[in-house]
C-alpha positions as CSV (number, residue, x, y, z in Angstrom):
1,X,70.5,24.8,-78.7
2,X,71.1,25.3,-74.8
3,X,72.7,22.3,-72.6
4,X,70.5,20.0,-70.8
5,X,72.2,21.1,-67.3
6,X,74.2,24.2,-66.8
7,X,75.5,24.7,-63.3
8,X,77.3,27.9,-62.8
9,X,79.4,28.5,-59.3
10,X,76.4,27.2,-57.6
11,X,76.0,27.3,-54.0
12,X,73.8,26.4,-51.4
13,X,73.9,26.6,-47.9
14,X,71.7,25.6,-44.8
15,X,72.8,28.6,-42.5
16,X,76.3,27.8,-41.3
17,X,75.9,24.0,-42.9
18,X,77.3,23.1,-46.3
19,X,75.2,22.1,-49.0
20,X,77.1,22.7,-52.3
21,X,80.2,25.1,-52.7
22,X,80.7,27.0,-56.2
23,X,79.4,23.9,-58.4
24,X,80.1,24.4,-62.1
25,X,79.0,21.4,-64.1
26,X,77.5,21.5,-67.9
27,X,75.6,18.3,-69.1
28,X,75.2,18.2,-73.0
29,X,72.0,17.1,-74.6
30,X,71.6,13.4,-75.3
31,X,74.6,12.6,-72.6
32,X,74.1,9.7,-70.4
33,X,75.8,11.3,-67.6
34,X,76.8,10.1,-63.9
35,X,76.6,12.1,-60.9
36,X,78.7,10.5,-57.9
37,X,79.9,10.7,-54.4
38,X,79.3,9.6,-51.0
39,X,76.6,10.3,-48.7
40,X,76.5,14.0,-47.7
41,X,78.7,15.1,-50.7
42,X,75.7,17.5,-52.0
43,X,74.5,15.3,-55.0
44,X,70.8,15.6,-53.6
45,X,71.3,19.2,-52.8
46,X,72.6,20.1,-56.2
47,X,69.5,18.0,-57.8
48,X,67.0,20.1,-56.1
49,X,68.4,23.2,-56.3
50,X,68.8,22.6,-60.1
51,X,65.1,21.7,-60.5
52,X,63.9,25.0,-58.4
53,X,63.0,23.0,-55.2
54,X,65.6,25.2,-53.2
55,X,66.7,28.7,-53.6
56,X,70.5,29.1,-54.5
57,X,72.5,30.6,-51.8
58,X,74.6,31.9,-55.0
59,X,75.6,31.1,-58.5
60,X,72.8,29.8,-61.1
61,X,71.3,26.6,-62.2
62,X,69.5,26.2,-65.5
63,X,67.7,23.2,-67.0
64,X,67.1,22.9,-70.7
65,X,68.1,26.4,-71.1
66,X,65.5,27.7,-68.0
67,X,65.7,28.7,-64.5
68,X,63.3,26.2,-62.8
69,X,62.5,28.6,-60.3
70,X,61.5,31.3,-62.5
71,X,59.8,29.4,-65.2
72,X,58.6,26.2,-63.6
73,X,56.7,25.2,-66.5
74,X,60.0,23.7,-67.6
75,X,59.4,21.0,-65.4
76,X,56.9,19.4,-67.4
77,X,59.7,18.4,-69.8
78,X,61.7,16.5,-67.2
79,X,61.2,13.0,-65.7
80,X,62.4,13.3,-62.0
81,X,62.9,10.4,-59.5
82,X,64.0,11.5,-55.7
83,X,66.1,9.5,-53.6
84,X,63.1,8.8,-51.1
85,X,60.0,7.9,-53.0
86,X,56.6,8.9,-51.1
87,X,52.9,9.0,-52.1
88,X,49.8,10.0,-50.6
89,X,48.3,7.2,-48.8
90,X,45.0,5.4,-50.0
91,X,45.5,6.1,-53.7
92,X,46.1,3.0,-55.9
93,X,49.2,2.6,-58.3
94,X,46.9,3.2,-61.4
95,X,45.4,6.6,-59.5
96,X,49.2,7.9,-58.9
97,X,49.8,7.2,-62.3
98,X,47.0,9.0,-64.0
99,X,47.8,12.0,-61.4
100,X,50.8,12.2,-62.5
101,X,50.1,12.0,-66.3
102,X,47.7,15.1,-65.7
103,X,49.9,16.9,-64.0
104,X,52.1,17.0,-67.0
105,X,49.0,17.4,-69.3
106,X,49.4,14.3,-71.4
107,X,47.2,11.2,-71.8
108,X,50.1,8.3,-70.7
109,X,47.8,5.2,-70.0
110,X,49.1,3.2,-72.7
111,X,52.6,4.0,-72.0
112,X,52.2,3.5,-68.4
113,X,50.4,0.1,-68.8
114,X,53.8,-1.3,-71.0
115,X,56.0,0.3,-68.2
116,X,53.9,-1.7,-65.4
117,X,54.0,-5.0,-67.4
118,X,57.9,-4.6,-67.9
119,X,58.6,-3.6,-64.4
120,X,56.1,-6.1,-62.9
121,X,54.0,-3.3,-61.1
122,X,50.2,-4.1,-60.2
123,X,48.3,-0.8,-60.9
124,X,45.3,-2.4,-58.4
125,X,47.9,-2.3,-55.1
126,X,47.2,0.4,-52.7
127,X,50.5,2.7,-52.2
128,X,50.8,2.3,-48.5
129,X,51.3,-1.7,-49.0
130,X,53.9,-1.2,-51.5
131,X,57.5,-2.4,-50.6
132,X,60.5,-0.4,-51.1
133,X,61.0,-1.9,-54.4
134,X,57.8,-1.3,-55.8
135,X,57.6,2.3,-54.8
136,X,60.7,2.6,-56.7
137,X,59.1,0.9,-59.9
138,X,56.1,3.4,-59.1
139,X,58.4,6.3,-59.1
140,X,60.4,5.3,-62.1
141,X,57.1,5.1,-64.2
142,X,56.0,8.3,-63.1
143,X,59.2,9.7,-64.3
144,X,59.4,8.0,-67.8
145,X,55.9,7.8,-68.7
146,X,55.5,11.0,-70.2
147,X,58.5,10.6,-72.5
148,X,60.6,13.5,-71.3
149,X,63.4,15.3,-72.8
150,X,65.5,15.0,-69.7
151,X,65.6,12.3,-66.7
152,X,67.0,13.5,-63.4
153,X,67.3,9.9,-61.4
154,X,68.8,10.4,-57.6
155,X,69.8,6.6,-56.3
156,X,66.9,4.9,-58.6
157,X,68.0,1.3,-58.1
158,X,68.0,1.2,-54.2
159,X,65.2,-1.6,-53.6
160,X,65.3,-3.2,-57.0
161,X,66.0,-6.8,-57.6
162,X,68.6,-7.8,-60.3
163,X,66.0,-8.5,-62.9
164,X,64.2,-5.4,-62.6
165,X,67.5,-3.4,-62.6
166,X,68.4,-4.8,-65.8
167,X,64.9,-3.9,-67.2
168,X,65.2,-0.4,-65.6
169,X,68.6,0.1,-67.4
170,X,67.0,-1.2,-70.7
171,X,64.6,1.3,-70.2
172,X,67.1,4.1,-69.8
173,X,69.1,2.9,-72.9
174,X,65.9,3.4,-75.1
175,X,65.2,6.7,-73.9
176,X,68.6,8.0,-74.3
177,X,68.7,6.1,-77.8
178,X,65.4,8.6,-78.8
179,X,67.4,11.7,-77.5
180,X,66.7,11.9,-73.9
181,X,69.2,13.4,-71.6
182,X,69.9,11.2,-68.6
183,X,71.2,12.5,-65.4
184,X,71.9,9.5,-62.9
185,X,72.9,10.0,-59.6
186,X,74.2,6.7,-58.0
187,X,76.4,4.8,-55.2
188,X,76.9,1.9,-57.9
189,X,79.9,2.8,-59.7
190,X,79.5,-0.6,-61.9
191,X,76.2,1.1,-63.2
192,X,77.9,4.3,-63.8
193,X,80.8,2.9,-65.9
194,X,78.5,0.6,-68.0
195,X,75.8,3.3,-68.8
196,X,77.6,6.7,-68.8
197,X,79.9,8.5,-71.1
198,X,81.1,11.2,-68.2
199,X,80.6,11.2,-64.6
200,X,81.0,14.3,-62.2
201,X,82.5,13.1,-58.8
202,X,81.4,15.4,-55.9
203,X,83.2,15.7,-52.8
204,X,82.3,17.7,-49.6
205,X,80.0,19.7,-51.9
206,X,82.6,20.7,-54.5
207,X,83.2,19.2,-57.9
208,X,86.4,16.9,-57.5
209,X,86.5,15.7,-61.2
210,X,84.8,14.9,-64.0
211,X,85.4,11.2,-65.6
212,X,85.6,10.4,-69.1
213,X,84.6,6.8,-68.9
214,X,85.2,5.5,-72.3
215,X,88.9,6.8,-72.0
216,X,88.9,4.9,-68.6
217,X,87.5,1.9,-70.1
218,X,90.2,1.7,-73.0
219,X,93.0,2.2,-70.5
220,X,92.0,-0.9,-68.6
221,X,91.0,1.3,-65.6
222,X,87.6,1.3,-63.4
223,X,85.7,4.2,-62.2
224,X,85.8,2.6,-58.8
225,X,89.7,2.5,-58.9
226,X,89.4,6.2,-59.9
227,X,86.9,7.2,-57.3
228,X,88.9,5.3,-54.7
229,X,92.2,6.9,-55.7
230,X,90.9,10.5,-55.7
231,X,89.4,10.0,-52.0
232,X,92.8,8.7,-50.9
233,X,94.6,11.8,-52.3
234,X,92.4,13.7,-50.7
235,X,92.9,11.9,-47.2
236,X,89.1,11.6,-47.2
237,X,87.0,8.6,-46.2
238,X,85.2,6.7,-49.0
239,X,81.6,5.5,-49.0
């Protein structure tokens, strides 16, 4: 069986500007994998290129064994939450959820109802009235409701209060226990250390390290310490 995510020498440039450079990374099926780095390190660029939204300058990106640009049907097996969540104005929460389910060709009504109850989201609200936290909740439910094989989540917890964050991570753990792969991009290193088994560290568009989190924890070290050490050693500012 192919890996969930395979990046091989992935490079993406915006003219003369750097996105990611020669990025090689593998995420195995069923992993709970972290993706970290300061603002501008290239995390969102890597994710968008992986999902086929951007054309790579060089190298390759495969998700669930497929090139998403050549075979976009693979996106139906993925749950994606972008860092900035936007919805078409004038729609209600329930309509957005129904549209998202229809795009995946599934009936998710009961699952969506349960997720809304767990995260505290009112399906009658219009999307333009939602706070940042409630927009994130709606994006999370859109990503989870069709029971995807792979979850790709870009800064999913910004705007969430502590109780909702706890419920969100409980949901991720449940999906992961059922076999889903979780690829979590976050600035919260504590969340990454609690949930993930490995984490890739990006610096200036390049892979700086891959941390074995259980080994760090067994040695009494934190991911934050390793992250800061890496950036100090490379004489770079940390986030």
